[in-house]
C-alpha positions in Angstrom: -187.6 -75.9 191.9 -184.6 -78.2 190.8 -181.1 -77.8 192.3 -179.2 -77.3 189.7 -181.7 -74.6 188.1 -181.0 -72.5 191.2 -177.3 -73.1 190.8 -177.1 -71.5 187.3 -178.8 -68.7 188.0 -176.5 -68.2 191.0 -173.4 -68.7 188.7 -175.4 -65.6 186.2 -175.7 -63.5 189.0 -172.6 -63.7 189.9 -171.1 -63.4 186.9 -168.7 -60.4 186.5 -169.9 -60.0 183.3 -173.5 -60.1 184.0 -174.7 -56.4 183.5 -178.0 -55.1 183.6 -180.2 -51.7 183.5 -181.6 -50.8 187.2 -185.3 -52.2 185.9 -183.6 -55.2 184.8 -181.8 -55.8 188.1 -184.5 -55.7 190.0 -186.3 -57.8 187.9 -183.6 -60.2 188.2 -183.3 -59.8 192.2 -187.6 -61.0 192.2 -186.7 -64.0 189.7 -184.2 -65.1 192.1 -185.9 -64.4 194.8 -189.1 -66.6 193.4 -186.1 -69.3 192.7 -185.0 -69.8 195.4 -188.4 -69.8 197.9 -189.7 -72.3 195.1 -193.2 -70.8 194.5 -195.2 -73.9 193.4 -198.1 -73.2 195.4 -198.0 -76.5 197.4 -197.5 -76.0 201.3 -194.1 -77.2 202.4 -193.7 -80.0 205.5 -193.4 -79.0 208.7 -189.5 -78.4 209.7 -188.0 -80.7 212.2 -186.6 -77.9 214.7 -182.5 -79.3 215.1 -182.0 -79.8 219.0 -179.4 -81.9 220.9 -180.8 -85.2 222.1 -178.2 -84.9 224.6 -177.6 -82.0 227.1 -176.6 -83.7 230.1 -173.0 -82.5 229.9 -174.0 -78.5 228.8 -174.3 -76.1 231.1 -177.6 -75.7 233.1 -177.2 -71.9 231.4 -176.8 -72.4 228.1 -179.5 -75.6 228.1 -182.3 -72.7 228.8 -181.1 -70.8 226.4 -181.3 -73.4 223.8 -185.4 -74.5 225.0 -186.0 -70.9 225.3 -184.8 -70.6 221.2 -186.0 -73.5 220.6 -189.7 -73.0 222.4 -190.2 -69.3 219.9 -189.2 -71.3 216.7 -191.9 -73.5 217.5 -194.4 -71.4 218.0 -193.1 -69.2 215.0 -192.3 -71.5 212.6 -192.0 -69.3 209.5 -190.8 -67.0 211.2 -186.8 -66.8 209.6 -185.7 -64.2 212.6 -186.4 -67.1 214.6 -184.6 -69.9 213.0 -181.4 -67.1 212.5 -181.1 -67.2 215.9 -181.0 -70.4 216.6 -178.5 -70.9 214.7 -176.6 -68.4 215.7 -176.7 -69.5 219.4 -175.6 -72.9 218.0 -172.9 -71.3 215.9 -171.3 -69.3 219.0 -170.8 -73.0 220.6 -169.6 -74.2 217.5 -172.5 -76.7 217.8 -172.4 -76.8 214.0 -174.5 -79.6 213.2 -177.5 -78.0 214.8 -176.9 -74.6 213.6 -176.8 -76.3 209.9 -180.1 -77.1 209.2 -181.5 -73.8 211.3 -179.5 -71.6 208.8 -181.2 -73.7 205.9 -184.3 -73.2 207.4 -183.2 -69.4 207.5 -182.7 -69.0 204.2 -185.0 -71.0 203.1 -187.9 -68.7 204.7 -185.8 -65.8 203.7 -183.6 -65.9 200.6 -182.9 -62.4 200.8 -181.3 -61.6 203.7 -177.9 -61.5 203.4 -176.5 -61.6 206.9 -177.8 -65.1 207.7 -177.0 -66.2 203.8 -172.9 -65.5 204.9 -173.5 -67.2 208.2 -174.5 -70.2 206.3 -171.3 -69.6 203.9 -168.8 -69.9 207.3 -171.3 -72.7 208.8 -170.5 -74.7 206.4 -167.2 -73.8 205.6 -165.7 -74.4 209.0 -168.2 -78.2 209.0 -165.5 -78.6 205.7 -168.1 -78.0 202.9 -166.1 -75.8 201.1 -168.1 -76.4 197.9 -171.6 -75.3 199.5 -169.9 -72.5 201.7 -168.9 -70.9 198.3 -172.2 -71.0 196.9 -173.6 -69.4 199.8 -171.4 -66.8 199.3 -172.5 -66.6 195.9 -176.1 -65.6 196.9 -174.2 -63.1 199.4 -171.9 -61.4 196.9 -175.4 -60.9 195.0 -177.4 -59.5 198.0 -174.4 -57.5 199.7 -172.1 -57.4 196.5 -169.9 -54.6 198.7 -169.6 -56.6 202.1 -165.6 -56.8 202.0 -165.0 -59.8 204.9 -167.6 -62.1 202.3 -165.1 -61.6 199.4 -162.0 -62.5 201.9 -163.9 -65.8 203.3 -164.5 -66.7 199.2 -160.5 -66.2 198.8 -159.6 -68.4 201.5 -162.2 -71.1 200.8 -160.4 -70.7 197.1 -157.0 -71.2 198.3 -158.5 -74.2 200.5 -159.3 -76.0 197.4 -156.3 -75.0 195.3 -158.2 -72.9 192.7 -155.3 -69.6 193.1 -155.8 -68.0 190.3 -159.9 -67.4 191.4 -159.0 -66.9 195.0 -156.5 -64.0 194.3 -159.7 -62.2 192.6 -161.8 -62.7 195.3 -158.9 -60.9 197.7 -158.4 -58.2 195.1 -161.7 -57.5 195.3 -161.8 -57.4 198.9 -159.1 -54.2 198.3 -161.0 -52.8 195.9 -163.7 -52.4 198.2 -161.9 -51.9 201.6 -157.7 -51.0 200.9 -157.3 -51.0 204.4 -158.6 -54.7 205.2 -155.4 -56.2 205.9 -157.1 -59.9 205.7 -157.3 -59.3 201.5 -153.5 -58.3 201.5 -152.5 -61.8 203.5 -154.6 -63.4 201.2 -152.9 -62.1 198.2 -149.9 -62.8 199.7 -150.6 -66.6 200.6 -152.1 -66.5 196.7 -148.7 -65.9 195.7 -146.5 -68.4 198.0 -149.3 -71.2 196.7 -147.6 -70.0 193.1 -144.1 -70.5 194.3 -143.8 -66.6 193.6 -141.9 -65.6 197.2 -140.9 -62.0 195.9 -144.6 -61.5 195.2 -145.4 -62.3 198.3 -143.0 -60.1 199.9 -143.6 -57.0 198.2 -147.4 -57.7 199.2 -146.1 -58.0 203.2 -144.4 -54.6 203.3 -147.6 -52.8 203.2 -147.4 -50.1 206.1 -150.8 -50.9 206.7 -150.5 -54.2 207.4 -147.1 -54.1 209.3 -149.4 -51.5 211.9 -152.4 -54.2 212.2 -153.4 -57.3 214.3 -152.1 -58.6 211.3 -148.6 -58.2 211.7 -147.6 -60.9 213.4 -148.9 -63.0 210.6 -147.3 -61.0 207.9 -143.9 -62.2 209.6 -144.7 -65.9 209.4 -145.5 -65.7 205.7 -142.1 -63.4 204.9 -140.7 -66.1 206.9 -142.0 -68.8 204.5 -141.2 -66.7 201.3 -137.7 -66.1 202.3 -137.5 -70.2 203.2 -138.9 -70.1 199.2 -135.4 -67.9 198.3 -132.9 -69.9 200.5 -132.7 -66.9 203.0 -133.0 -69.5 206.0 -131.4 -67.2 209.0 -133.5 -64.2 207.7 -136.4 -66.5 207.5 -135.9 -67.9 211.5 -136.4 -65.0 212.9 -139.3 -63.7 211.0 -140.8 -66.9 212.2 -140.0 -66.2 215.6 -141.0 -62.8 215.0 -144.8 -64.8 213.8 -145.2 -66.8 216.7 -148.9 -67.4 217.5 -150.1 -65.8 214.8 -153.9 -65.9 213.5 -155.9 -64.1 210.9 -157.6 -60.9 212.4 -160.6 -60.0 210.7 -162.8 -56.9 210.7 -165.9 -58.8 210.4 -168.9 -56.8 211.7 -171.4 -59.5 210.7 -169.7 -61.8 212.9 -169.3 -59.4 216.0 -172.8 -60.2 215.7 -172.5 -63.8 217.6 -170.7 -62.3 220.9 -174.2 -61.5 221.7 -175.2 -65.1 222.0 -171.9 -65.9 223.9 -173.3 -66.0 227.6 -170.8 -66.5 230.7 -168.1 -68.6 232.0 -169.8 -71.9 231.6 -170.9 -71.1 227.7 -167.3 -70.1 227.2 -165.5 -73.6 228.6 -168.1 -75.0 226.2 -167.2 -73.2 223.3 -163.2 -73.9 224.3 -164.0 -77.4 224.4 -165.7 -77.8 221.0 -162.5 -76.0 219.6 -160.1 -78.3 221.1 -162.7 -81.4 219.8 -163.1 -80.0 215.9 -158.7 -79.8 216.5 -158.3 -76.0 216.6 -156.9 -76.3 220.4 -154.3 -73.2 219.9 -157.6 -70.8 219.4 -159.0 -72.6 223.0 -156.1 -71.6 224.2 -156.8 -68.1 223.1 -160.1 -67.8 224.2 -159.3 -69.5 227.3 -156.4 -67.5 228.2 -158.7 -63.8 227.4 -161.0 -65.6 229.9 -158.3 -66.7 232.6 -157.7 -62.9 232.8 -161.2 -62.2 234.5 -161.8 -65.5 236.1 -158.6 -66.1 237.6 -160.3 -68.2 240.9 -162.3 -70.7 239.1 -160.6 -73.7 238.7 -162.6 -75.0 235.9 -160.8 -72.1 233.9 -157.4 -73.2 235.2 -158.3 -76.5 234.7 -159.5 -76.4 231.0 -157.0 -73.7 230.3 -153.9 -76.2 231.8 -155.3 -79.6 229.7 -155.4 -77.0 226.7 -151.9 -76.2 226.8 -150.5 -79.7 227.5 -152.4 -80.8 224.5 -150.2 -78.6 222.6 -147.5 -79.4 224.6 -146.9 -76.2 226.2 -145.9 -78.2 229.3 -145.0 -74.9 231.1 -147.9 -73.1 230.8 -149.9 -76.2 230.8 -148.1 -76.5 234.9 -148.8 -73.1 235.7 -152.5 -73.4 235.1 -153.3 -76.6 236.3 -151.1 -75.3 239.9 -153.9 -72.7 240.1 -156.7 -75.3 239.6 -155.3 -77.3 242.2 -154.6 -74.7 244.5 -158.5 -73.7 244.3 -159.2 -77.7 244.4 -157.1 -78.9 247.0 -159.0 -82.1 247.4 -158.8 -83.1 244.1 -156.2 -85.9 243.7 -156.1 -86.4 240.3 -155.7 -82.9 239.2 -152.8 -83.0 241.7 -151.9 -85.7 239.6 -152.5 -84.3 236.8 -150.2 -81.6 237.5 -147.2 -83.6 238.6 -147.2 -85.0 235.4 -147.1 -81.9 233.1 -144.3 -80.8 236.3 -142.2 -83.5 234.7 -143.2 -82.6 231.1 -141.7 -79.2 232.0 -138.3 -80.4 233.6 -139.2 -79.7 237.4 -138.9 -82.7 238.5 -138.7 -81.3 242.5 -142.2 -79.9 242.1 -143.2 -83.2 240.7 -142.0 -85.4 243.2 -143.8 -83.2 245.6 -147.3 -83.1 243.9 -146.8 -86.9 243.8 -146.5 -87.2 247.2 -149.6 -85.3 248.2 -151.6 -87.4 245.6 -150.5 -90.4 247.1 -151.2 -89.0 250.3 -154.9 -88.9 249.4 -155.4 -91.7 247.1 -152.2 -94.8 247.6 -154.2 -96.6 245.2 -154.0 -93.9 241.8 -151.0 -95.9 239.4 -150.7 -92.9 237.8 -149.1 -90.8 241.3 -147.2 -93.4 241.4 -145.5 -93.7 238.0 -145.6 -90.3 238.6 -143.2 -90.1 241.6 -140.9 -93.2 240.2 -140.4 -90.8 236.8 -139.3 -87.5 238.9 -137.1 -89.4 241.1 -135.6 -91.4 238.2 -134.8 -88.4 236.6 -133.4 -86.4 239.5 -131.0 -89.6 239.8 -132.2 -90.6 243.1 -132.2 -94.4 242.5 -132.2 -95.4 246.4 -135.4 -93.5 246.9 -136.7 -95.1 243.9 -136.1 -98.0 245.7 -138.8 -96.9 248.4 -140.9 -95.7 246.0 -141.4 -99.1 244.7 -142.3 -100.5 248.1 -145.2 -98.1 248.4 -146.1 -99.0 245.1 -146.3 -102.3 246.1 -148.0 -101.3 249.3 -150.9 -98.9 247.7 -151.8 -101.2 244.9 -151.7 -104.2 246.8 -149.8 -106.7 244.4 -146.1 -107.4 243.4 -147.5 -107.4 239.4 -149.3 -104.1 239.8 -146.1 -102.4 241.1 -144.2 -104.1 238.7 -146.3 -102.5 235.4 -146.0 -99.2 237.1 -142.2 -99.2 237.1 -142.4 -101.2 233.1 -144.1 -97.8 232.2 -141.3 -95.6 233.6 -138.8 -97.5 231.8 -141.1 -97.2 228.4 -141.1 -93.3 229.2 -137.4 -92.9 229.9 -136.2 -96.4 228.0 -131.8 -95.0 227.7 -131.8 -93.5 231.4 -128.2 -94.9 232.6 -129.8 -96.0 236.2 -132.0 -98.7 234.5 -129.4 -101.4 235.4 -129.1 -100.5 238.7 -132.2 -100.1 239.9 -133.4 -103.4 238.1 -130.7 -105.3 239.8 -131.6 -103.6 243.1 -135.5 -104.2 242.5 -134.6 -107.9 241.4 -132.4 -108.4 244.5 -134.8 -107.1 246.7 -137.9 -109.2 244.9 -135.7 -112.4 245.6 -135.1 -111.5 249.4 -139.0 -111.2 249.9 -140.8 -113.8 252.4 -142.3 -116.1 249.9 
């Protein structure tokens, strides 16, 4: 069947002006499913099972789960639930490049499953294919027209494409189905802001149900944007402060089904890594903070949390997490160096100096540790101690040139420090006096 034929039928069925009797609706559904399955009477070629080519960095538990799910698909290649479960396993760990073909196979085998159509839609949208995701959501609406979260996702996708009028219609449909759906209210406020209607956005955001929901922080942030548009900057600042760290919370039972596929600490760490790789570090931090509460003595969790915070320039939080990781892994000199730099960026130069010295005790040839020591001393204003640290860098790194390179990097980080002239003069005098 031609792709345009499927698309035309999908649009017809999702058209709000399309009406049919119950008997006609049943016939329409039968035709729709026949077209989707492409009943040509010909055998389809075997589908290739999506499998990661390299799994060396994966947790062994996850590798075993993937092997088992792939094995089930190979044993039952025409079973849509096997492909669906494989796709959900991949999606749960943000392995979208493998989830997508698994969902596509499940949809081809059973186009009447609204849940897997929904998963395919969300995976496509997460992977940047908004048009493909919206097309899948059209099919979800046809199969399950009363599922409000699908209409919210539809509205969000249309907003991203700049189709504000259509997005507003989708959010309104979600609220008609479920008046307590605060994600729909948030969507309508965002649509109003995109249309340059801040008063209308503020009116939406006054909803008592919204302000008592988990989306209240996001509502405050959007109020701040509306107030900025109205020129009320002082009020806007206070609303934005109340919305720090806000994110959209959606009551989405179909997405909660993915939780069964998220297994163990290592699997969640992998998910956090995938989030960071996709530029969603704030979400990774949320996941890692929750994991850290119950796995406070796992150095891998603490290290990953510290790295995630550092990526967001949350230096105090990064230093706190890396300090826990370093306590749990005292023999890891590189971890100490990372902690020292986080402490420097957080402004705790006394702690950074101590940490850098501890790292150098373990590895005197680590240039990053020497740079951390020199930087902490400079920011503490201890010029004479910097001369001694420079000598230690020469000895540890084995050459004057390597020590000078360290010093130049420190200067690059602190180009306007008033002590630089004296330090350079003292070091030049030291080098002039050195035996040739």
